[in-house]
Backbone bond lengths (Angstrom), bond angles and torsions (degrees), N, CA, C in turn:
res aa  C-N    CA-C-N  psi(-1)  N-CA   C-N-CA  omega(-1)  CA-C   N-CA-C  phi
1 X - - - 1.452 - - 1.507 110.24 -
2 X 1.317 116.98 -37.43 1.444 120.24 -178.66 1.519 112.50 -64.26
3 X 1.328 116.70 -40.50 1.451 119.41 179.66 1.529 111.54 -68.23
4 X 1.316 117.54 -34.74 1.461 121.11 175.74 1.521 110.16 -64.12
5 X 1.311 117.00 -43.89 1.454 120.73 -179.29 1.541 109.45 -65.51
6 X 1.335 117.62 -38.68 1.469 121.10 178.80 1.524 110.37 -65.41
7 X 1.330 116.67 -42.57 1.437 121.18 179.30 1.543 110.74 -63.10
8 X 1.304 117.40 -44.49 1.461 121.34 178.14 1.525 111.43 -62.63
9 X 1.304 116.44 -39.94 1.464 119.86 179.78 1.530 111.34 -66.62
10 X 1.330 116.79 -39.44 1.462 120.44 176.25 1.498 112.62 -63.66
11 X 1.308 116.59 -44.45 1.466 121.75 178.85 1.530 111.06 -62.76
12 X 1.302 115.38 -39.92 1.464 119.71 179.61 1.531 109.30 -65.55
13 X 1.327 117.45 -44.54 1.473 121.58 178.77 1.534 109.99 -61.27
14 X 1.314 117.06 -40.57 1.472 119.69 179.69 1.525 110.34 -65.83
15 X 1.315 117.99 -41.38 1.474 120.39 177.38 1.510 112.39 -64.52
16 X 1.328 117.19 -39.44 1.461 121.03 177.70 1.520 109.88 -62.52
17 X 1.319 116.08 -44.68 1.469 119.56 179.68 1.507 111.89 -63.28
18 X 1.324 118.07 -43.00 1.472 120.87 177.29 1.515 111.61 -62.16
19 X 1.348 116.24 -40.72 1.463 120.04 178.81 1.514 111.06 -62.25
20 X 1.343 116.91 -41.45 1.443 121.01 178.92 1.521 111.95 -66.70
21 X 1.318 117.77 -39.81 1.457 122.21 177.39 1.519 111.11 -64.64
22 X 1.329 117.35 -41.26 1.465 120.08 178.77 1.522 110.51 -64.69
23 X 1.337 116.80 -43.60 1.482 120.92 178.80 1.518 110.50 -60.67
24 X 1.327 116.96 -41.56 1.467 121.29 179.35 1.523 110.36 -66.20
25 X 1.319 117.29 -40.20 1.458 120.35 179.14 1.517 110.73 -65.35
26 X 1.335 117.66 -39.93 1.454 121.19 177.52 1.513 110.65 -65.48
27 X 1.324 117.79 -41.37 1.453 120.99 178.53 1.524 111.09 -63.65
28 X 1.323 114.93 -40.39 1.451 119.59 178.33 1.535 111.58 -64.24
29 X 1.310 116.56 -42.42 1.456 120.64 -179.12 1.531 111.75 -69.77
30 X 1.326 117.33 -29.44 1.457 120.96 -177.20 1.508 111.84 -93.25
31 X 1.303 118.90 3.84 1.474 121.87 -177.70 1.517 109.08 -60.37
32 X 1.323 117.31 129.90 1.474 119.71 -176.15 1.535 114.20 -74.31
33 X 1.309 116.88 -23.08 1.463 119.97 -177.55 1.517 109.38 -133.79
34 X 1.311 115.17 162.29 1.462 120.27 175.22 1.495 110.85 -63.65
35 X 1.337 116.66 -37.33 1.475 120.82 -179.30 1.525 110.46 -64.33
36 X 1.328 118.13 -43.58 1.458 118.82 179.45 1.522 110.73 -67.56
37 X 1.309 117.77 -36.85 1.469 120.88 176.35 1.533 109.71 -61.55
38 X 1.314 116.19 -39.26 1.471 120.60 178.13 1.529 110.12 -64.91
39 X 1.312 117.17 -41.58 1.485 120.59 177.33 1.520 110.83 -61.59
40 X 1.324 117.09 -44.37 1.460 120.54 179.94 1.554 108.68 -63.05
41 X 1.300 117.17 -41.81 1.486 119.26 178.39 1.508 109.83 -63.20
42 X 1.328 118.33 -39.10 1.458 120.63 179.74 1.519 109.89 -65.51
43 X 1.328 117.88 -39.00 1.473 120.52 177.37 1.519 111.48 -62.66
44 X 1.326 115.72 -41.30 1.459 118.71 -178.86 1.507 112.64 -66.96
45 X 1.322 116.60 -30.29 1.469 119.54 178.97 1.509 112.29 -72.61
46 X 1.309 117.63 -21.97 1.485 122.30 179.81 1.520 112.36 -79.54
47 X 1.347 118.06 -16.80 1.440 120.61 -178.22 1.503 112.14 -67.40
């Protein structure tokens, strides 16, 4: 049971990370100015 719970937790963490990366990519693509895109890129590098 412990290994199942560990596997589920890892998969959940991976899905959360992918969701965050997709949201960041969408924000970067939708940035209205080059400066705001640069700020978004700077935020992503701090993660």
